[in-house]
MIMAR-864040 format. One record per residue (C-alpha): residue in one letter; x, y, z. Coordinates in steps of 0.5 Angstrom, whole numbers, padded with zeros to 4 digits, always signed. Layout:
N
aXYZ/...
//
This chain:
234
x+0147+0287+0168/x+0151+0289+0173/x+0149+0283+0178/x+0151+0278+0172/x+0157+0282+0171/x+0159+0281+0179/x+0157+0274+0179/x+0161+0272+0173/x+0167+0275+0176/x+0166+0271+0183/x+0166+0265+0178/x+0172+0267+0175/x+0175+0268+0182/x+0173+0261+0184/x+0176+0258+0178/x+0183+0261+0179/x+0183+0259+0187/x+0181+0252+0185/x+0186+0252+0180/x+0191+0255+0185/x+0189+0249+0190/x+0190+0244+0185/x+0197+0246+0184/x+0199+0247+0191/x+0199+0239+0192/x+0200+0233+0188/x+0193+0229+0186/x+0191+0224+0192/x+0193+0223+0199/x+0199+0222+0203/x+0198+0221+0210/x+0200+0216+0214/x+0193+0212+0213/x+0195+0210+0206/x+0202+0209+0207/x+0202+0201+0208/x+0197+0201+0202/x+0202+0204+0198/x+0208+0200+0201/x+0204+0193+0199/x+0203+0195+0192/x+0210+0197+0191/x+0212+0190+0195/x+0207+0187+0190/x+0211+0190+0184/x+0218+0188+0186/x+0215+0181+0187/x+0212+0181+0180/x+0219+0183+0178/x+0222+0177+0182/x+0218+0172+0178/x+0220+0175+0171/x+0227+0174+0173/x+0225+0167+0176/x+0227+0168+0183/x+0220+0165+0186/x+0222+0165+0193/x+0224+0172+0192/x+0217+0173+0189/x+0214+0169+0195/x+0217+0174+0200/x+0214+0180+0197/x+0207+0177+0197/x+0208+0176+0204/x+0210+0183+0205/x+0204+0185+0201/x+0199+0181+0205/x+0202+0184+0212/x+0201+0191+0209/x+0194+0189+0207/x+0192+0186+0213/x+0194+0192+0218/x+0192+0198+0213/x+0185+0198+0215/x+0187+0198+0222/x+0192+0204+0221/x+0187+0208+0217/x+0182+0207+0223/x+0186+0211+0228/x+0185+0218+0224/x+0178+0221+0223/x+0177+0222+0216/x+0173+0226+0211/x+0168+0222+0206/x+0173+0224+0200/x+0179+0221+0204/x+0175+0214+0206/x+0172+0214+0199/x+0180+0214+0196/x+0182+0209+0201/x+0177+0204+0199/x+0179+0205+0192/x+0186+0205+0193/x+0186+0199+0197/x+0182+0195+0192/x+0187+0197+0186/x+0193+0195+0190/x+0190+0189+0192/x+0189+0187+0185/x+0196+0188+0184/x+0198+0184+0190/x+0193+0178+0190/x+0191+0178+0183/x+0196+0180+0178/x+0202+0177+0182/x+0200+0170+0184/x+0197+0169+0177/x+0204+0171+0174/x+0207+0167+0179/x+0203+0161+0177/x+0204+0162+0169/x+0212+0163+0170/x+0212+0157+0174/x+0208+0153+0169/x+0213+0154+0164/x+0208+0159+0161/x+0203+0154+0158/x+0197+0157+0154/x+0193+0153+0159/x+0196+0156+0165/x+0196+0163+0162/x+0188+0162+0161/x+0187+0160+0168/x+0192+0166+0171/x+0188+0171+0166/x+0181+0168+0169/x+0184+0169+0176/x+0185+0176+0175/x+0178+0177+0172/x+0175+0174+0179/x+0179+0178+0183/x+0177+0184+0179/x+0170+0183+0180/x+0170+0181+0187/x+0174+0187+0189/x+0170+0192+0185/x+0163+0189+0188/x+0166+0190+0195/x+0167+0197+0193/x+0160+0198+0191/x+0158+0194+0198/x+0163+0198+0202/x+0160+0205+0200/x+0153+0203+0201/x+0155+0200+0208/x+0158+0207+0210/x+0152+0211+0208/x+0148+0208+0213/x+0153+0206+0219/x+0159+0208+0221/x+0161+0201+0225/x+0167+0197+0222/x+0166+0192+0218/x+0165+0185+0221/x+0164+0180+0215/x+0166+0179+0208/x+0162+0177+0202/x+0166+0172+0199/x+0173+0169+0200/x+0178+0175+0201/x+0183+0176+0196/x+0189+0177+0201/x+0188+0169+0203/x+0192+0168+0197/x+0198+0171+0200/x+0198+0165+0206/x+0196+0159+0201/x+0200+0160+0195/x+0207+0161+0199/x+0205+0154+0203/x+0203+0151+0196/x+0210+0153+0194/x+0214+0150+0200/x+0210+0144+0199/x+0212+0143+0192/x+0219+0145+0193/x+0220+0140+0198/x+0217+0135+0194/x+0211+0134+0198/x+0207+0136+0192/x+0210+0133+0185/x+0206+0136+0180/x+0205+0143+0178/x+0198+0142+0176/x+0197+0144+0183/x+0198+0151+0182/x+0193+0153+0176/x+0188+0148+0181/x+0190+0153+0187/x+0188+0159+0182/x+0181+0156+0180/x+0179+0154+0187/x+0181+0161+0190/x+0178+0164+0184/x+0171+0161+0185/x+0172+0162+0192/x+0172+0170+0191/x+0166+0170+0187/x+0161+0165+0191/x+0157+0169+0196/x+0159+0166+0202/x+0159+0170+0209/x+0166+0170+0212/x+0167+0173+0219/x+0173+0179+0219/x+0179+0177+0223/x+0180+0181+0229/x+0187+0183+0232/x+0188+0176+0235/x+0186+0173+0228/x+0191+0177+0224/x+0196+0176+0229/x+0195+0168+0228/x+0195+0169+0220/x+0202+0173+0221/x+0205+0167+0225/x+0203+0162+0220/x+0206+0167+0215/x+0213+0167+0219/x+0212+0159+0220/x+0212+0159+0212/x+0219+0163+0212/x+0222+0159+0217/x+0220+0153+0214/x+0223+0156+0207/x+0229+0157+0211/x+0230+0151+0214/x+0228+0147+0208/x+0232+0151+0203/x+0237+0155+0207/x+0239+0162+0208/x+0240+0163+0200/x+0233+0162+0199/x+0231+0168+0203/
//
């Protein structure tokens, strides 16, 4: 009985200590390895608000900024030796941020630019579903991969959701400059991208040079926007 009593009080002390530790800090992680991910999500939310206010160029700028954050957040995270819980948190928070940035933001954009039609709404909803499935499946594969190897990922299965951050601004620029004249191109883009998210095709992960080239493409899109639309568009 004495032994049981001692174990009981030890157990109570551990519970008190764990509660104390929980109260000492906020839930989650806040070091530099996740800052870009958090910033990307906040940029995406600002883009959604711009879309609601019919400021489509503003939404495109925030989409590009979210894309840049997502492109380099993994590189930044790799500079720090992280515990398993930190790595798992990074996987989850990155995908949740991506769902908002490259799932919800583009779908709301297409829905708003298509005059809020039922057809565009259905396409937008299915696009978000495709992004959700692809990101959840990626999380499963990534956790399994990290159990057997510490090497960096070299390829993706399915089209990365970040791709929409480059293609949608290009389509919008072409449309606003009258090279594309029918708004059906926007729902069609979501259909193509949504299918690409779910197709089991292997795509090599871009290295640093590839990432820089993608950023350059984004800069050319911004320059094109300024050249064709003027500084007021920014």
